[in-house]
Backbone as CSV, one residue per row, in Angstrom:
resi,resn,N_x,N_y,N_z,CA_x,CA_y,CA_z,C_x,C_y,C_z
1,MET,45.705,-4.355,-54.403,45.373,-5.107,-53.077,45.024,-6.303,-52.723
2,LEU,45.717,-7.230,-52.128,45.278,-8.567,-52.123,44.094,-8.920,-51.455
3,HIS,43.557,-8.157,-50.467,42.635,-8.785,-49.659,41.516,-7.926,-50.288
4,ARG,41.119,-7.008,-51.208,40.067,-6.684,-51.627,39.704,-7.666,-52.571
5,LYS,38.316,-7.712,-52.508,37.671,-8.591,-53.675,37.091,-7.881,-54.917
6,GLU,37.001,-8.529,-55.905,36.616,-7.908,-56.959,35.479,-8.981,-57.856
7,ALA,34.531,-8.319,-58.082,33.461,-9.247,-58.746,33.673,-8.753,-60.036
8,ARG,33.412,-9.672,-61.111,33.433,-9.675,-62.459,32.259,-10.799,-62.950
9,SER,31.609,-9.969,-63.892,30.715,-11.325,-64.492,31.518,-11.670,-65.834
10,LEU,30.915,-12.895,-65.847,31.409,-13.675,-67.147,30.888,-13.981,-67.953
11,LEU,31.107,-13.794,-69.104,30.018,-14.208,-70.359,29.198,-15.225,-70.558
12,TYR,29.744,-16.484,-69.886,29.085,-17.708,-70.109,28.140,-18.147,-68.708
13,PHE,27.730,-17.128,-68.225,26.787,-17.306,-67.228,27.168,-17.712,-65.429
14,VAL,28.947,-17.520,-65.366,29.485,-17.913,-64.087,29.867,-16.466,-63.553
15,TYR,29.297,-16.512,-62.308,29.472,-15.319,-61.551,30.359,-15.425,-60.389
16,THR,31.457,-15.062,-60.103,32.414,-15.534,-59.185,33.267,-14.206,-58.892
17,LEU,33.608,-14.369,-57.375,34.469,-13.768,-56.710,35.858,-14.134,-56.604
18,LEU,36.935,-13.406,-57.171,38.205,-13.780,-57.386,38.884,-12.365,-56.755
19,GLU,39.932,-12.819,-55.924,40.950,-11.735,-55.547,41.636,-11.095,-56.861
20,GLU,41.933,-9.752,-56.758,42.786,-9.231,-57.813,43.671,-9.873,-58.658
21,ILE,44.876,-10.261,-57.361,45.726,-11.290,-58.013,45.415,-12.097,-59.324
22,TYR,44.541,-13.070,-58.976,44.199,-13.876,-59.699,43.445,-13.552,-61.313
23,TRP,43.202,-12.560,-60.808,42.451,-11.786,-62.421,43.718,-11.667,-63.151
24,GLU,44.579,-10.977,-62.154,46.145,-10.663,-63.136,46.810,-12.098,-63.684
25,VAL,46.620,-12.819,-62.832,47.308,-14.128,-63.508,46.596,-14.680,-64.725
26,LEU,45.209,-14.761,-64.472,44.166,-15.307,-65.487,44.403,-14.162,-66.927
27,SER,44.920,-13.199,-66.560,44.838,-12.099,-68.210,46.471,-12.522,-68.535
28,ASP,47.612,-13.061,-67.767,48.408,-13.371,-68.024,48.406,-14.763,-69.032
29,ILE,47.532,-15.730,-68.444,47.538,-16.686,-69.138,46.853,-16.545,-70.368
30,SER,45.828,-15.931,-70.172,45.124,-15.827,-71.401,45.863,-15.021,-72.803
31,GLN,47.010,-14.207,-72.255,47.589,-13.682,-73.252,48.539,-14.695,-74.102
32,CYS,49.459,-15.211,-73.086,49.933,-16.296,-73.605,49.180,-17.301,-74.651
33,ASN,48.128,-17.765,-74.355,47.194,-18.498,-75.181,46.674,-17.772,-76.357
34,HIS,46.539,-16.435,-76.580,45.889,-15.655,-77.486,44.794,-15.503,-77.300
35,CYS,44.129,-15.668,-75.963,42.307,-15.388,-76.067,42.025,-14.555,-74.866
36,SER,40.738,-14.337,-75.011,40.353,-13.502,-73.776,40.190,-14.545,-72.740
37,ILE,40.135,-13.467,-71.260,39.966,-14.135,-70.389,38.619,-15.131,-70.088
38,ASN,37.693,-14.731,-70.653,36.426,-15.362,-70.616,36.279,-16.705,-71.641
39,ALA,37.003,-16.499,-72.994,37.431,-17.823,-73.889,38.437,-18.647,-72.568
40,LEU,39.418,-18.358,-72.265,39.904,-19.161,-71.049,39.208,-19.873,-69.843
41,LEU,38.394,-18.836,-69.382,37.404,-19.898,-68.552,36.230,-20.609,-69.100
42,SER,35.917,-20.263,-70.199,34.881,-21.119,-71.116,35.866,-22.649,-71.419
43,TYR,37.011,-22.399,-71.803,37.937,-23.514,-72.101,37.924,-24.640,-70.700
44,ILE,38.542,-24.095,-69.994,38.725,-24.383,-68.180,37.589,-25.207,-67.955
45,ASP,36.035,-24.503,-68.129,34.948,-25.267,-67.491,34.611,-26.194,-68.518
46,ARG,34.934,-26.243,-69.967,34.494,-27.254,-70.715,35.157,-28.690,-70.613
47,GLU,36.490,-28.288,-70.273,37.388,-29.565,-69.922,37.143,-30.126,-68.805
48,ILE,36.943,-29.566,-67.561,36.624,-30.486,-66.222,35.182,-30.703,-66.162
49,HIS,34.196,-30.278,-67.189,32.869,-30.881,-67.299,32.988,-32.298,-68.149
50,LEU,33.946,-32.123,-69.237,34.287,-33.437,-70.230,35.067,-34.287,-69.577
51,ARG,36.157,-34.072,-68.568,37.164,-35.103,-67.846,36.423,-35.444,-66.864
52,HIS,35.970,-34.673,-65.889,35.646,-34.933,-64.379,33.806,-34.724,-64.050
53,GLY,33.056,-34.450,-65.030,31.849,-34.114,-65.159,31.560,-32.817,-64.148
54,GLY,32.489,-32.055,-64.209,32.064,-30.920,-63.314,32.592,-30.553,-62.281
55,VAL,32.549,-29.342,-61.433,33.020,-29.042,-60.296,32.329,-28.284,-59.464
56,LYS,32.646,-28.487,-58.192,31.585,-28.063,-57.324,31.652,-26.452,-56.936
57,ASN,33.060,-26.387,-56.671,33.866,-24.711,-56.564,34.726,-24.523,-57.442
58,PHE,34.227,-23.860,-58.748,34.724,-23.178,-59.904,35.959,-22.302,-59.535
59,SER,35.772,-21.179,-58.339,36.112,-20.353,-58.122,37.313,-21.029,-57.651
60,GLY,37.375,-22.193,-56.848,38.807,-22.651,-55.736,39.456,-23.369,-57.569
61,LEU,38.714,-23.982,-58.378,39.331,-24.702,-59.409,40.266,-23.241,-60.259
62,ILE,39.958,-22.369,-60.378,40.632,-21.064,-61.042,41.969,-20.740,-60.147
63,ARG,41.577,-20.588,-58.873,42.785,-20.269,-57.840,43.583,-21.353,-58.067
64,VAL,43.654,-22.953,-58.257,44.549,-23.636,-58.365,45.334,-23.663,-59.838
65,VAL,44.508,-23.358,-60.510,45.166,-23.315,-62.157,46.125,-22.023,-62.164
66,CYS,45.504,-20.944,-61.605,46.340,-19.773,-61.377,47.920,-19.928,-60.549
67,VAL,47.560,-20.751,-59.487,49.086,-21.063,-58.870,49.643,-22.101,-59.446
68,MET,49.005,-23.251,-60.426,50.162,-23.979,-60.969,50.496,-23.187,-62.042
69,HIS,50.268,-22.208,-62.888,50.485,-21.534,-63.909,52.201,-21.172,-63.390
70,LEU,51.806,-20.240,-62.135,52.913,-19.468,-61.485,54.003,-20.365,-61.173
71,MET,53.506,-21.854,-60.743,54.625,-22.861,-60.397,55.150,-23.215,-61.537
72,LYS,54.725,-23.218,-62.656,55.334,-24.086,-63.679,55.998,-23.113,-64.896
73,GLY,55.356,-21.838,-64.448,56.041,-20.475,-65.414,57.312,-20.136,-65.073
74,ASP,57.699,-19.329,-65.873,59.125,-18.957,-65.837,59.183,-17.621,-64.760
75,ARG,58.053,-17.341,-64.542,57.934,-16.150,-63.430,57.628,-16.711,-61.916
76,SER,58.419,-16.153,-60.904,58.341,-16.648,-59.491,57.151,-16.030,-59.188
77,VAL,56.727,-16.387,-57.778,55.545,-15.984,-57.054,55.862,-14.803,-56.836
78,ARG,57.507,-14.260,-56.232,57.608,-13.514,-55.576,57.541,-12.220,-56.705
79,GLY,57.483,-12.549,-57.809,57.123,-11.472,-58.834,55.863,-10.975,-58.949
80,VAL,55.077,-11.937,-58.411,53.435,-11.688,-58.633,53.262,-10.806,-57.387
81,LEU,53.531,-11.500,-56.160,53.084,-10.613,-54.705,53.901,-9.561,-54.530
82,PRO,53.445,-8.716,-53.510,54.117,-7.589,-52.859,54.974,-8.081,-52.394
83,GLU,56.410,-7.342,-52.488,57.660,-7.861,-51.559,57.256,-7.545,-49.854
84,GLN,56.316,-7.069,-49.339,55.859,-7.114,-47.866,55.615,-8.540,-47.454
85,MET,54.960,-9.263,-48.400,54.262,-10.438,-47.964,55.377,-11.446,-47.664
86,TRP,56.667,-11.136,-48.113,57.657,-12.300,-47.650,58.305,-11.700,-46.615
87,VAL,59.110,-12.700,-45.549,59.692,-12.575,-44.547,60.963,-13.401,-44.468
88,GLY,61.849,-12.570,-44.369,63.357,-13.205,-44.197,64.056,-13.175,-45.686
């Protein structure tokens, strides 16, 4: 279900709300990189702090990372979202 929000506590003290679809994409990214979701999020957090001094909306950044992964990957967005979302 796309509209249901799911809360997960992250090991490095970041508590965020993300829709279930983003957790699925994060799982895919972490599998591609042979690491846990927590390790992936820690890496993203560390890189954004080193390159840009941090970010105010980490949840928003994670959503962008997930969308970019889908756009660059071999998978299409249609393969991730329910078919009823697509019109025409």
